[in-house]
Structures are given as C-alpha cells and as structure tokens.
N, C-alpha and C positions, 0 to 999 in steps of 0.2 A: 668389481667395477660397478659403480652406481649408474643407472640409466634414468633418464627423464624423458618425458614425452611432451613435445611442444604442440599446442593447439593453435592453428592459424587459419582455420576455416571461417566461413562467414556466419556460421550459426552455433551459438552455445546451447541453444535449445535442442537442436537436431544433431545429436552426438555422432551418428554414423557419417555425416558429411564432413566431419572435422578432420583436418589433416593431422597425423601423428608423425613426429619425427624423432625417433629415439637418438639420443646423443649422450656422450659422457660429459659430465659436468667438469669443466676445467677450473681448478682452484688456483688462485694466485699464490705464488711462492711466498713463503714467510707469513702466512695468515696467523699462525700462533704468535709470532713475534709482534705483528701489527695489533692483535688483540690485547697483548700486554701493554703496548704503548698507549692504545686508546683508553685502557682502563686506568692509566696513571693520571689522566687529566681530571682535576677537581674531585679526586676521591673515587673515580670509576663509577660503577653502576649505583653506588650509594650517594652520588653527588646530589645536592639539593636541586629541586626543580625551580627554574626561573619562570615566574608567572608574568606574562606581559599583560597589563590591564587594558580595559576599554576596548579600543577599536582593533586591537591585535596588530600593532605597528610592525612594519617589516624592518629589514636591516637599515642601519643608519647609512645615509647617502655617503658615497666615497668614490672619487674619480680614480680610475685605474690609469697609472702612468708608466707601467712596466713595458717590457717587450711585447710586441704584437703576438697573437696566437700563431704558431707556426704551421698549423694544419686546419682543416675544416673541422676535425674532430675536437681539437682544442677549443675552437671557437664555440662549438656546440656545448662542450663542458662548461665554458665561461658563462654562456647566456643562460643555460638551464639549471646549472647547479652552483658554480662558483659565485655568481652575482647574488644568490640567495643565501649563502652560508658564510661569506667571508667577514661579515660585520662583527663587531665586538660583542654584540648581544646574541650571537649565535656561535659558530665554530671558530671565528677568528680570535676569540679570547685565548685559546690554547694553541690550536693547530696552525700557527703562523710564526713568522720569524720573531716577532715581539713576544709571543707566548712561549715559544721555545719547545713546544711539545710536538714530537714526530708521531705520525706522518704529517707533514705540513701541507695538507690539501687545501687549507684556506688562506695560504700566504698571499700577500698583496704585491710583493715586489716583482714576481714573475709568474704569470698565470700558467706557462709551459711547465715549470717546476711543480706548481700546484697540481697540475694535470697528471703528471707522473706519479705523484704521491697518492692522488685520489684513485688511481687504477689498482692500488694495493688494497683498497677497502670497499670497492664496489663490484657488483656482478652485473654487467650490463645485460646478460642473457636472462637473469632472473633478479630484477632490482630489489624485490622485497627480501631476498636472501643476502643482500649486501651486508657486510660487517658493520658498515656505517649505520644502516637501518637497524640492525639487530641491537647494537649498543644503545642507540637513542631510544628504541622501543623498550629497552630494559631500564630506562631512567637516566641515562647518561647525558646530562646537560640538555634536557628537553626545554624548549622556550615557552611551552604552554602548560597548563594544568594537567593535561592528559598526554601520557607517554605514547599511547596508541595513535593520537592525532598527530603528534610530531613525526612518528614512524610513517604514517600514511602520506603526510606532506612530503617527507624526504624521498619516499618511494616514488611519488609523483615527479619530483625533480629529476631523480635518476632515470625514470622511465622516459621523461622528455628528452634527456640527453641521448639515451639509447635509441629512441625513435628517430631523432635527428640524424644520428650516425648511420642508421639503416635506411635513411630516406623514406621511412614509412610512418612511424608514429602510432601503429596499433599496439595496444596492450596484448601480450601474449600469455597463455596459460600453460604451465608445465606440469605434467602428470608425475607426481613424486610418490613412490610407494611408501607406506608407513612402516614402522617397526613390525616385523613379523612375529605374531604371539598367538597362542591358543586362546579360545574363549574361557574366561575365568568364572569362578563361582561368584555369586553376588547376592547381596541382601536386597530383596525387593519389597515394596510396599503392597501388602495384601489388599485385595479389593475391599474387604469389609473388616476393618480393624479399629473402628471408633472406640471400642471398650479399651483396648490397650493404649491408644492415644489419649483417652480420657484419664486413665489412672496414672500415667507417667508424665505427660506434658500438659495436657489441657487443665485438669483440676488443680495441680500444684502451682502452675505459673500462668498459663495463657489466660484462663478465664478470669483470674483475679487481676492481673496487671495489664492485659492488653485489650480487654472488651470495651474500654472507653472509646476506642477508635475502630477496631477491627471486628465490628459486629454490626449487622444490619439494623439493629435496634438502637444503636448509639446515635447521638446527635451529630457526631462528626462523620460517621459512615466511611471509614477508610478501608478500601479493599486492599488485599484479600481478607475475607471474613473468617480467619482461622480461629477466632474467639467467639464464633456464633454460639448462641445459647438459647435457652437455659440448659444447665448441665444434666437436668433430669429428662431432657428431650433427646431421645436417641437419634432422631432424624437430624436434629440441629448439630449434635456432636459429630455425626457422620459428615455432615456438610463442612464443618470446621476442619475435620481431619483431611478431607479432599483438598481444601484450600491450603493446608499446612504442608502437604507433601513436598512442593517445590522448595520449601524453606528449610528442609532437613536433609542432612547427608548421612545416610545409614552407615556408610563405610568409614566415614571420618566425621564424627559429630562436631568436632572443633571447627570444621569448614562449613557448617551449616549457616545459612543466611540469618536465622534467628540469633545465632551466637555472634556472628561478625557484626551485625547491626549494634549490639550491645557493647561488644568489646572495642571495636574500632571506631564506631560513630556515635557512641553514647546516646543511642536512640531510646528515649522514654525509659530510662533506668528507674526502677522502683525503690532503690536504696541510695544511700550516699556514695556507694561504690559500684560503678558500672562493671569493674572486673569481677566482683563477687557475683553480680547478677548474671554475667556472661558465663561464669563457672557453673552457676546453678542451672542455667538453661542447657549447657553442654552435658551436664549430669543427667538431666531429665531426658534428653534425646538419646544418650548412651543407654539409659535404662529401657527406653522404648526399642532401640535397635537390638538390644540383647534378647527381647522376647520374640524376635523374628528369626526363623530358621533360614540359613543361606540357600539359595536355589543353586542346585547342582546341574551342570550340563549332562543331558542324557547321553551316556557312553555309546548308545546304540545309533545315535544320530550321525549322518554323514555331514560334517561341518567344515566350513572354510575357516581361515584364520580371522582374527577379530580386529576391530578398529573402532575409533570414536569419531564424532563428527569433526572436531577440530584437528584431527590427524589427517583429514582429507586435504586435497588441493583445492584452493579457492576457485570456484567455477564461475562466478558472476564477475561482470565488468571486463572480462577478456574480449579483446577485439572491439572495444568501444572506440568511437572517434571523439576524443576530448581535446583535439588540437585547438579549439577555440574557446574552451571553458575559462570563465573568469571567476566563477564561484561554484563550489561543489559541495554537496552534503550527502554522505553515505551512511550517517548515523551509527557508526560502529561503536561509539561510546557506550551505547546501551548494552553491549555484550558483557560488561562487568558491573553495570549499574542496576540490573533488574528493572524495577519500575520507579526507582527513586529519581527525583529531579532536585535534589539538594546538593550543596557543595559542588564538587567537580562534576557531578552528574547533572548539573543545571545548565550545561553548555553543549550545544550541538556545533561541532567544529567544521569550519569551511576548510576542506582538505584540497582545494584546487591548486595550492601553492602560489597563487597570485596575491601579492600583497597589496593593500593591507588585508589580513584575514577578516572576513565578514562573519565572525562567529555569532551564533544565535543564543539568546538567553531564554530559557524555558520557564513558563509561568502559567498558573491556572490549571485548568483540566487538561493536561497533556502528560503522557507517560511513554517511556521507552517501550518499543514493541519488540518482542522476541524475533530474532532473525534480521536485525538492523532495520529500524524504522521509528517513527513516532506516531502514537495514537492520540488523536485530538478529540476531546469532547466539548470542552468549554475553555480552552486556553489558547496559547499562541507561543510561537518561537520567533523572537524579534532581534535584529541586529541594531547596533547603534547607528545614528545618523551619520557619524563621522566615517565609520567603516562602509556604510552603504553608499557613500559618495563615489566609490570606485565604479559602481554600475553606471552612473551618469558619465563619468570621465571616460571609461573604456568603451561604452556603447556609443556615445556621441562621436567618438573617434572613427567609428565605422558606419554609423547611421543605420545599423541594422542589428538584430539580436534574435535569440531563441530562448524560451523558457521550456525546460524539459523536466518532466516529473513522472515518477511512477507512483500511482495513488490508488487506494481502495476506498471509495466514497462509502460512508456509513449507511446511506440510504438514498432514495431517489425522490424524496419529498422536500428537502431543504432548498430554499430559494435565496438568491442573491447572497451567497456565502463566499468567503474568500479562501482560496487554497494557497495561491502564491501572489503576494502583492508588494508593490514598492510605492508607498503612498504616505499621506498625512492625515487621512481620516476618510469619512464617508464620501466626500465630494471632490477630493483633490488626490490625484495619483499620477504616477509615470506609467505604470502598467499593472494589470491585475488578471490572473487566471482564476476564474471563480466557477461556482456551480449554481444552476437554477434547475432544480428537479432533474430531468434526463438530459440537460444540456450543459456543455462547457461554454463559459463566456470569456471573451478575451477583450479587455479594455486597453487602449493604448493612447497615450497623450501625443499628439502631433500638431503641426500647424493647421491640420484639417479637422481636428476634433475640439471638443471643449476641455476644460481643465481636469475633467473626470475620466477622459479618454472615451467619451460617448460620441456617437453611437458605437455600441460594442459589436463584435463579430460573435455569433453564437452558432453552435452546431444545429442542424435542422431538427425541428420539433418532431417530425414524423419518424426520423431515423432512430431516435432514442439511443444514441451512441453511448451516453454515460450510463454506466450500470454499477451496481454495488459489488464490484469484482475488481481484482488487480488489473490496472490498465496503464499503458504507456501513453502519455500525453505530451505533445510538443506544440507549442504556439510560436510561430515565427513571424517576423516583420522585416520587410525590406522597403526602401524608399520608393522603389518603382512600382511594385504590385501591391504592397500593403501587407495585411495580415492573413495568415492561414492557420488552421488547426488540424493536427494529425492525431489519430488515436489508433494504437496498435499497429503503427507503420502504414496507415492508410489515410489519405487526404479526405477529410470529412467536411471541411468548410473553407471556401476560399473567396467567396463573393463578398469581399470587404465593402461596407457601405461607404467608406471613405478611403479609397485605395491610395497607396503611396503616402508621401509627406515627409517632413523633417522633424527631427526630434530635439531641436534647438531650445524648445521651451521647457524642457525637463528641469525639475527643481532638485538640486543636490542636498536640500534640507530634509527630504523625505527619508523614511526608514523601510528596510526590507523585512517582511514578516511572512510567516507560514501559518496556516490554519485559522486565520482570523484577520480582522482589520487592526491597525495600530491603535485605534480607539477602543478595541476589545468588545465590539457590539456586533460583530458578524462571525459568530462562532460556527465554523465548519466542523462537521463530524466525519471522522474517517481516518485512515492511516496513510501516512507518506513514507514511501521506502527509499526514495532518492530524489534529489532536486539538483539541476545543473543550469546555470545561466551561461549562455554563449554570447559573444559579441559578433556573431555572424548568424545569418539566417541559414539554418542547416538545410541541406538538399534532401530530397526524398531518399536517396541511397544512404546518406549518412544517417537519417532517422531510422530507416529500416535496419541498418547495421547495429545501432544502439539498441533497438528493440529486440533483435535477435540475441544481443549480448546478455539480456536478462538482468535481474536486479536481486539485491538482497544477499543474505548470508548462505550462498550456495557452495557445495563442495563436491568433488568427485571422490567418492569412498571406494577404496580399493581393497577387495577381499581376496587375499591370496589363496589359490587353489592348486599351487604347484604340487603340493604333497598328494593331491588326488588325481591330477592329470598327468604327472611326470613330465610336463612341458615347462622348461625353465622360465621363470619370471611370469607365470600365467596368473591372470587376475579376472574376477568378475567385478565390474565396476558399475556403480550406481551414481547418479546425480542425486545428492541428498541435501536437504535444507531443513532448518527449523521453520516450519509452516506458520506457527503462531506460538503463543506462550504455553501451549498444551500438547503440541503434537509435531511430528516430522513428516516431510514429504520426500518420498523415494520415487524415482522415475527412470525409465529407459535403461535397463541394465544391458551391459554388453561384455563380451568376452574378448580379452586381448593378451598377447604376450609381448612384454617389452623388449624381448630379444627378437629383432626383425628377421632373424635367419630361420625362425620357426614357421612351419606350415601345417598346423594341426588339422586333422581329418578324422572323421567317424568318431566324434566324442559326443555321446548322448548326454543331454541335459533335460531332467525331468523333475517336476515337483519342487521348485525353488521357493523357499520361505525365508522370512527375515527373522533372525533371532535377536533378542533384546535382554541383556543383563541375565544371561544364564539359561534362558528359555525361549521358546518360540513365542512371538508376540501374539497375544490373544485375538487381535483384530488386524485388519489391513493385509491379509495374505492373498493379494491379488495375483500373485504369480504361482499359486499352488497348482494350477493346472497346465503350467508350462510344460511343453513336450516338444523339444527340437533337437537339432544335431549340429554341432560345429563341423563344417566341411571346408575342404580346400577351395571348392567352387565359390562358397559364400564368404570365406574369411579373407580379410586383407591385412597385411602386416602393418599398413598405415592406419586403417580404421577399425580393425578388429571385426567382430560380428555381433549385430544387435540380437538380443535374445527375445525381447518383447517391447513393443512401443506402447508402454502403459505406465501410469503412475498409481501411487497408493499413499495412504496416511497411516502412520503407526504412532502410538501414544508416547508422549514424553513422560518419563518416570522420575529420573533424578536430576535431569537437566543435561544440556549439551556438553558440560565439562566431564560428566561422569557416566552417562549412558553408554554402554559398550554394545556394539552391534556385531553380528556374525550372520552367515548364511547357512541354511541346511538344504540338503537335496535328497529327494527320493532316489535319484540316480545321477551320478556324475562319472563319466568314463566307466571304469570297472567297479565302482563302489556303489552299492545299493542299500537302501533302508526299506524294509518291508513295513510300510506304515499300516497300522491296524485300521480297519474301517471306522469311520466316525460313528459316534453313538448318537442315535437319533432321539432327541428329547421328546418327552410325552407331549401330545397336543394340548395347548392351553385351553382352559375352560373358557368359553365364549363370554365376554363381559356384557352385562346388561347396561348399555349406555343410556344416557339421558335422551329423551326424545328430540329429534331434530326438526326444526320448523319446515313445513312444506311450502312455505312463502318465502321467496327470495326476490331479487331485483335484477333488472336488465343491467348489463355492463356497457361500457363506452360505445362499442360498435353496435351492439343490439339497440341502444338508445337511439342512435342516429338513424338506423335502418327503420325502427318503429315510427319515428317522427316523419320519415320520408313516406312510409306506407299510409299513415293517417292523413297526411296533407296532399299526397300525390306529387310533391316537389321532388325533383331529382336531386341526389346527393352531389351531383356534379355541378349544381348551380355555384357560380364563383363565390357569391356572398355566403352561402351556406358552407361551402368547402373551407373558406377562410375561417369561419366561426368554429367549425369542427377542429381545425388545425390548432386554434388558439386554446380551446377549452377541453381538448380530448384527454389531457393529463389530469384534469380536475374532475373528470366524470368517475363514477364508481368502477373499480377495477375488479371487484369481488362481488359475487352474487349474494353474500350474506347480508340480510336486511339490517342486521345489527351494526354493520360497518358503514352505513350511510350517514354522512355528515351534512351539516348546514352548507358547507362549501360545495358539496356535490350538487345540492339543490339549486344553488346559485348558478352553477355552470349549466345545469339542465334548462333553467329558465333562459339563460342566454341563447342556448341552442334552439330552444322552442320559438324564441322571438325571431331568430334567423329564418326558420322554416315558415313561420306565419307571415313574415314580411314578404317572402317570395310568393306565398299563396295569395295574399290579398292584393298584391301588385300584379297577379296573373302572370308570373314569371317562371318558365321552366317547369310547368305543371302538366302531369299526365291527364288530369281531369281539369278542364277549364273552370275557373272560379265560379262563373255564372251558372255552370252546369251543376256544381256541387251545392251552391246556395241559390236555388231556383226561387225567383221572385224578390230577393232582397236587392234593394236599390243602392248599389255602391256609389252611384253618381249623384245621389241626393245629399242634402245637409243632414247632419246627425239626427236632429229632432225628427225629421221626416223618415229617414231610413229606419231608425230604431223603434218607430211606432209599430213595426212588424219584426220585432227583435227575434222572435221564435224562428223566423225564417233563417237566421244566422245560428241561433243556438242549437236547434234540433239536429241539423246535419252534423254538427261537431260532436254532440253528445251521443248520437247514434253510432258515429265512427269510433269513438273512444270506449263507450260503455256498452255498445251493442244494443240490439232490439229486445233482448231478454234480460230481465232484471236478475242479477245473481245476488245471493245473500252476502257474499264477501266483497261486494264493490259498493261505491257510493250510490245513494238513492238518486235517480235521474231527476226527479221533481225537486228535491232539496238542492241539487247542483244548479238547476235552472233558476231557482230563486236566488242563489248566490250570485249567478251571473246578472240577473236583473238588477240586483243591489249594486253590483260593481258598475253597471252602466248608468243607472238612474239615481243611485244613492239610497239611503235609508230614511224614510219619511220621519221627520221630526228630530233627526240627528244632524245638527249643523256641522259636525266634524267629519261626516262622510257624505259629501254632496254628490258623488258619482262622477263618472267621466263626462257625462253629457253637460254637467253644470260647472265645469272647471272654468274659472274666470280668466279673462285675458287671452283666450284662444279663438282663433277664427274658425267659425263653425261652417266649413265647406266640405266638399267631397273628400279631400285629402284627410280632414279630421275624421270623417266617417271610417275611412280605411284604417286609420291609426287605431280608433277605438276597436274596430273589428280584430286588429292584430292582437290588441291586449286581451280580448275575450278568447281568441284562438290559443294564445300562449298559456293562459290560465287553464284551459281545458286539456290541451295535448301535453303540457309540461307537468301535469299533476301526478299523483300517486297512481291513478288509475292506469296510466301508461307505464310507470316505472315498476310497479309491483308485478312480479312474475309468478 
C-alpha cells in the first residue's frame, strides 16, 4: 500500500508545526482504460501543440443551455474547470459529444454527465497528479507553447474545484516517497581538470567556434565564458572549464546542453550541418568523460537510500491563499530553458488560470534564474496591452487590489526603478511597485492622485526595510484606507499621503511589465521569484500565510532509512531547493515514519552528512556535529521529530536533473561508522600584504555626531533631524577613504548647512552663539560685522583644526585666507566678487547670518572633519 502525507499546517517554513495525515491514495477505477482513451485524441502525447498568439485568448464564449448542475460539487466543477476547458480551442474539440472522444468531460449538452466523466481523470486530493494534468503536461493538446505552463494552469483549475468542494481553498502538499534505491557510482567533475578539458573540448571546438561570444574579451560578451582564453593561459582555461561544467553531462554526453543547443536549436553551428556539429561536440564530451574515473561510494559508510531534487515533493506554494489571484507568475519555464530567452523560452506564463492569460515576453538583459525566477540586469518582461486590460477590468470591479512579489534586489543604491508596473511610460501609470535605495515605493492612480500615481507611499527611510536579500513584498490598496506595504509578513508603511479613493480613471491601454518601465529606461537589477496580482486587498493573515508558504522550486527530499532503523517506511526528510545557478539549499531535517502506528524510541542519530554523486559533499556539512536521539517523548506520528533547525549550502555539480543525493551517518540506530580524525592541514605562510592606509573617513552616524559636537547643536533639532533622515543613505557607509564619492560630499555639505543654520539662528545649541563667537556682531549689516571677520573665523577654525597645528591637516593660516576670499572676493578678479558683494541682495542682519552660515558650513563640512 502506498502512503502519502498531507501538509495542512500554517507554515511551510516551520516543518515541525505542519500536520501530517498519512492516507492511502484512492485511484479511480479504470485509469488504464481512461489513459488509453485520452491517448487516442489527436495522436496522443505526440499531438501538435496549439499555440495561441498575442494576448493568450481564453475559450470562445458559449452559453450553457443544458440541465442545471444537480449538486454544489457539480456547480464547483462547472465554474472552476468546465468553463475553462469546454471550448473548441481547448478540450471541447475531442472530449465532447461532437468530438466523440471519451471520456467526455468537456461535453456541452449536460454538465452533470461531463462532471461524471471528469471524475475519472482528476485527483481532487492531489490535482497535480490528475491524469488530465499528466497528459497535458506530456504534450497532449496543450494550448500554449509550453506544456509545463498548460499543466500548471490545469492544476490551478482542478485545485480551485477541489478547494470549493472542501469549502477551503488552500493548496495542500502531500509527502510522496521516491523510488527506493541505493546510491550509485557517478562520474564527477574534478576540481582542477583544466588540462583534460583543454585537450578534449576546449581546443578542438569551444575556443575555435564559441569564443566570438562566450569570452570576456569578445565584443559580444555572452555569459557563461566557457570559451575564455587564451589557450596558453592556464588560469583562463580553468575559468572556462568551471563555466562549462553545467553544460556537460558526464553520464550521458548526448544530453549535454552543449549538444542539445546545436542539435535541437541550431545555435551558432560552425558548418552547414548542425547535426554534424552536435555529433562532434558529443564526441568531444565523451572523450572528456572517458578520462574521469567514476566515484565509488565508500562501502564503509553508513548510508541512506538515494534521491534527486526532482524526485522530491514540491514544498513551495502549499497552503497559499490564491483565492483572489487574477494573474500569477511562478517562472517554472526556466526549469528547462537554462538561461536562454529565445523561442519558447522567451515567455513567462501567467498560470493564474484567469483568462485572458497575461503572458510576458522577455527582452534585453533578463535571464531565467535557477530554482524558478527571472534575473533582471537591463531588460524587462512585458505583457501586451490587450492582455493587460484584464487588470483594469477585474480590479475596477472590486475597487481594490494587491501586488504580491518575492524579490531579491540586486543592490540598495538603485533609485526610482520599477519592479512591478502597469503603465505607459515614465509619467503615466495605474500602479507601480518600485525601489529607491533602501525603500519600496508604491504608486497608485486614483481620483486623489495625479496620472503618475503620485504622491507615492514609501517605506520609512530610517527602517531600511529593503535589503539585497530574498523578501516577500505585498502592496495593497482599498478605497477606504488607501495603500499599505508589507515586507516579510510585517506592515511597514500605512500612512498613505492620499488615503482611499476610486480607481475609475485607470487606463486600459497601459501594459503590465516586470523589472523595468515599458519605455525601457528604468532598469531594475535583481531577481523576481514570484508575482501575483489579486483583485482584493489581502488581509494581514492572508499575507502572513503566503509568506510562510515560501517561494521557488522547493522540495521535500525523502531519504529512506528503513534498512538502518528497521522501522517501516522511515525517512529522514530535508527541505531542499536549488538556491541559485550554482548551489542547493538544504534545511531543517526531520525524522518520520509514514506508518502512523509506529512509535520509535531510543534511536541514536549522530554525525549526519550530505552525500552528492557518490561521495560526501566537500563543503556544506553543517550537520556533522549532530548528536541527538529519536524518542517516544519527542516523536509525533503527525509531525515526526526535528533533528536540527539549521540550513546549509551544497554545490551544484551536474544540475538538478542529474545530481544524486544521499545521507551518511556516523551513527544511526545500531549502525556505526568509525570516522577517522580529520587531517589538520599545515598552517599557511603569512602573506605580506600591501600596506593599508592609516587614514580613513567618518561614516554616516559619526559625521552627524561630529557636526553636532563642533557646533554644539543638538541632533534632536527638528530641522537637523529631517536633514539627517533625508541624506543619511547618501553619506559614506564605509571608512575606506577611496570609497568617498562626489555625491557623499554633496550630502555632507547639506548636513553641515543644517547644523550651521541652527547654530547661527541660536536654536537648540548647548553653547550660545554669542558665547562661541565673542564680539562678532550678528545684528549688524554684513560690511560692519565682517570688518571683524576673525571673530567668526577663529572660533570655527580652532574647533575644527584645534589649537595645535598638525602636519597632516590643512594650514590654519591658509584656510583663514580662503575664508576671507569667500566673504570678500579676490582682488582684481571680477568673476569672484565674494559673498559681501553679491548684487541684488538686501544687506541686513539676516544677510549677515546667512554669510556666517556659509562660512560655518565650509569649515565644518570640510575634509578636516571627514578624515579620520
């Protein structure tokens, strides 16, 4: 009997709190017969794919005139599945009375009969495993260019049906064990094998025919640089080898990306026959693989059974609340596209199941990101205006909406860049979620804003909530309270400058775009892992539920240990994912038996390590010091027992399709491996590094504190505090003097002016102005006051430069001369008349204080203050 475990808890991140409910999968009778019937339509899985152009039009409109649905479940079937598949450009072509192909789950004469037929080919407990989904995912009459996208959309429709029937709507995750097998031998890429790569693949083919693009010295510079050169440079060839590893399959050279790009995609063939070129590349990789000895699993190790990433149970997206989604992008197409954005790989599909599909066309500097996502550098992903119109239609119907995205900003210095936008250009939009340094910005067009959605709602400057790390961001709008921004399940901005409003002025000719503006001149840098548009303002509980559900290509990897524990159907389970294009993330291992009658006790677990392709991974062994025990008191048949609340990164070698994982144990139950002590490497010879400068600069908080000390002005002065909040992110964040830019000096000058303004206006000072500048007449006109200019200059210079002249600081006499020239001008130079001689300005006491502020700012904002 096969058992599956159903996850229904509130957290996919926190595995122990998830409810496990083992159950037997009930299979509909006659599945084999149904599979045969489905295969008969249009040539079965080999049927041609129907490509719907442009806006992704939905089913042709058709009014149902047959008998009414007899039950609530039939009605749920009709609304969520039948309405989407019965048209002639989908399943209605064959699986209807007119088509004559059974089962007739798309028939239009009687939805009750269609419902009965559909139950033969769906699995409401696990929609992704429905026969209908499996067939479409295999190429059976998919209506898009991507079979995977059709399967995802069909899964969504069946899930919605199942959710309505259960009066819930949550997606559920079922833990399904993989095929049980021992870890196998494997050919692995040696760490340093540039010479073998050079003689078999690089010199004969790659350096000759691929260097025009795949080299850092080429004019095109297309990554990865697997043709880096020159060939007589060992370091360059080694770098080329590292870049080529993901493109070569050592166990099956014919499946190498190098070969498939030539054979199937005719990518830059160097002769008239791409087939011949593909064969030559395959032979070269075969020769390379032949020079590598297979890695044998050490027979002394205590090992689990083996699995691969894609044999795991998908762990992301479960228990999400997608009940109000009208557009959804999970970016699963990249799983088979690598980094290519050509042909069928140039489209990111809207898998919401809400027609018309608002599919995105990729262009410019954007690539697929390993583990589901898009990596933006200087490109965009944009929908047609026709398809984008559904946003206005469906959002105007409710008057509220939410933008939900999982993003990893590339940096925190980019300003006024677009992440998710529905717009016509730089100054006309319906909405926009963007980035300005450490802030998320939310523009929304309503009857209370201008046509650009201004003024925007932004996250607080001081909070710096936007970071260059994976974040869950939700921007909501409702007509009563207006806009809000949530980051990682926390409300961070709600003080909408224009609260509430109506969306009636939205323009349906605008286009939806990710990573840029439709005009292409607001290039956001970063990775987007998921985007969902809802036509409701999500509640805090819904947002937190979706945050806990996680994102990306995450799996529960089940490593069978029944042969070691003697406990039926016992597993050590990891949450695993492809972290990026070069590594995997493993986290939170737990022990569980799918047989809920078992109550394991006194099982020692010590020294757990992750095995990869026949050997223990050379890095990432964060669980090596694990020392715990499975006990009845700690174990639950529903939740198992957590082994360690920890994550680690292990290298990607062959890719998620081929990398095989297993676990090793120093001790599990009665099985022990006496691991030899680690060999201590010799101490490295200390390197004689270049001398480091003893001179640095003050950073942002130090600068403000220094200016406060020099002027005696409190940092709590309202004008000063506002200036600090405005320029803080533009002040130096690093003490390295080489990192100081002109923009930093501008920000320092602004802050110095703020402090000097408070000082000269005698506001919030610990030392009264007239006490600091004894004898200087601030109440006189400028000519009178600055006749005694040194009464102003000297106290400032003494506070900044001190009373003792240091060799490494500006000369006080020289600085005093510069200040005199600033106030009085340079004699004989009409281009520098000085502040006293500025024409058209009233020379009164207020002018005297303004000139004093300029002098003060020049002194305290100088390098004498900044350099540390």
